[in-house]
C-alpha atoms as an extended CHARMM CRD file, in Angstrom:
* protein
*
        49  EXT
         1         1  MET       CA             24.5740000000      -47.5210000000      -73.5360000000  PROA      1               0.0000000000
         2         2  ASN       CA             25.4530000000      -44.8150000000      -71.0530000000  PROA      2               0.0000000000
         3         3  ASP       CA             23.9410000000      -42.1930000000      -73.0920000000  PROA      3               0.0000000000
         4         4  LEU       CA             20.7570000000      -43.7660000000      -72.5720000000  PROA      4               0.0000000000
         5         5  VAL       CA             20.6490000000      -43.7790000000      -68.7350000000  PROA      5               0.0000000000
         6         6  PRO       CA             20.0040000000      -39.7960000000      -68.4270000000  PROA      6               0.0000000000
         7         7  CYS       CA             17.4220000000      -39.7470000000      -70.9080000000  PROA      7               0.0000000000
         8         8  VAL       CA             15.5290000000      -42.6580000000      -69.1220000000  PROA      8               0.0000000000
         9         9  VAL       CA             16.1030000000      -40.6760000000      -65.7120000000  PROA      9               0.0000000000
        10        10  TYR       CA             14.6700000000      -37.5970000000      -67.1270000000  PROA      10              0.0000000000
        11        11  MET       CA             11.3660000000      -39.2610000000      -68.5010000000  PROA      11              0.0000000000
        12        12  VAL       CA             10.7390000000      -41.0290000000      -65.3960000000  PROA      12              0.0000000000
        13        13  ASP       CA             11.4030000000      -37.6660000000      -63.5210000000  PROA      13              0.0000000000
        14        14  MET       CA              9.0390000000      -35.8400000000      -65.7500000000  PROA      14              0.0000000000
        15        15  TRP       CA              6.5850000000      -38.5080000000      -65.7910000000  PROA      15              0.0000000000
        16        16  LEU       CA              6.6690000000      -38.6630000000      -61.8640000000  PROA      16              0.0000000000
        17        17  TRP       CA              6.3120000000      -35.0100000000      -61.6350000000  PROA      17              0.0000000000
        18        18  MET       CA              3.2690000000      -34.7270000000      -64.0010000000  PROA      18              0.0000000000
        19        19  PHE       CA              1.7160000000      -37.4650000000      -61.7450000000  PROA      19              0.0000000000
        20        20  ILE       CA              2.1950000000      -35.6500000000      -58.6180000000  PROA      20              0.0000000000
        21        21  MET       CA              0.8760000000      -32.3230000000      -60.2480000000  PROA      21              0.0000000000
        22        22  ARG       CA             -1.9410000000      -33.9570000000      -61.3580000000  PROA      22              0.0000000000
        23        23  VAL       CA             -2.7990000000      -35.7970000000      -58.0500000000  PROA      23              0.0000000000
        24        24  SER       CA             -2.2770000000      -32.6280000000      -55.9550000000  PROA      24              0.0000000000
        25        25  ARG       CA             -4.7050000000      -30.6140000000      -58.4880000000  PROA      25              0.0000000000
        26        26  TRP       CA             -7.2200000000      -33.1670000000      -58.0900000000  PROA      26              0.0000000000
        27        27  VAL       CA             -7.1470000000      -33.2060000000      -54.2280000000  PROA      27              0.0000000000
        28        28  PHE       CA             -7.2430000000      -29.3840000000      -54.4000000000  PROA      28              0.0000000000
        29        29  VAL       CA            -10.0780000000      -29.4630000000      -56.6540000000  PROA      29              0.0000000000
        30        30  SER       CA            -11.8520000000      -31.9900000000      -54.9450000000  PROA      30              0.0000000000
        31        31  ARG       CA            -11.3820000000      -30.1280000000      -51.4820000000  PROA      31              0.0000000000
        32        32  GLN       CA            -12.9100000000      -27.0050000000      -53.2480000000  PROA      32              0.0000000000
        33        33  MET       CA            -16.0640000000      -28.8350000000      -54.4620000000  PROA      33              0.0000000000
        34        34  ASP       CA            -16.7310000000      -30.3900000000      -51.0570000000  PROA      34              0.0000000000
        35        35  MET       CA            -16.6480000000      -26.8390000000      -49.5620000000  PROA      35              0.0000000000
        36        36  MET       CA            -19.1860000000      -25.9650000000      -52.2030000000  PROA      36              0.0000000000
        37        37  GLY       CA            -21.3750000000      -28.7900000000      -51.6490000000  PROA      37              0.0000000000
        38        38  PHE       CA            -20.0480000000      -31.3250000000      -54.4170000000  PROA      38              0.0000000000
        39        39  HSD       CA            -19.0290000000      -34.7400000000      -53.9300000000  PROA      39              0.0000000000
        40        40  ALA       CA            -15.6310000000      -35.7770000000      -55.0170000000  PROA      40              0.0000000000
        41        41  ALA       CA            -17.1090000000      -38.8920000000      -56.6380000000  PROA      41              0.0000000000
        42        42  ASP       CA            -19.3620000000      -37.0670000000      -59.2040000000  PROA      42              0.0000000000
        43        43  PHE       CA            -16.4500000000      -35.1550000000      -60.0610000000  PROA      43              0.0000000000
        44        44  PHE       CA            -14.2510000000      -37.8030000000      -60.3390000000  PROA      44              0.0000000000
        45        45  LYS       CA            -17.0040000000      -39.3700000000      -62.6590000000  PROA      45              0.0000000000
        46        46  LEU       CA            -17.0250000000      -36.0680000000      -64.7660000000  PROA      46              0.0000000000
        47        47  ALA       CA            -13.2110000000      -36.0500000000      -64.9930000000  PROA      47              0.0000000000
        48        48  ILE       CA            -13.1520000000      -39.7110000000      -66.3040000000  PROA      48              0.0000000000
        49        49  VAL       CA            -15.8160000000      -38.9830000000      -68.9050000000  PROA      49              0.0000000000
């Protein structure tokens, strides 16, 4: 049982890191798009599709 704890913590940590990286990248890109005259919502639609 003790062997499982570090593994779970590691997985959660990796997932959180990926999530933070993805959000920060999306914020950065949407800011760039806004400067260039694009709307963040349109970019979000493109990202989903």
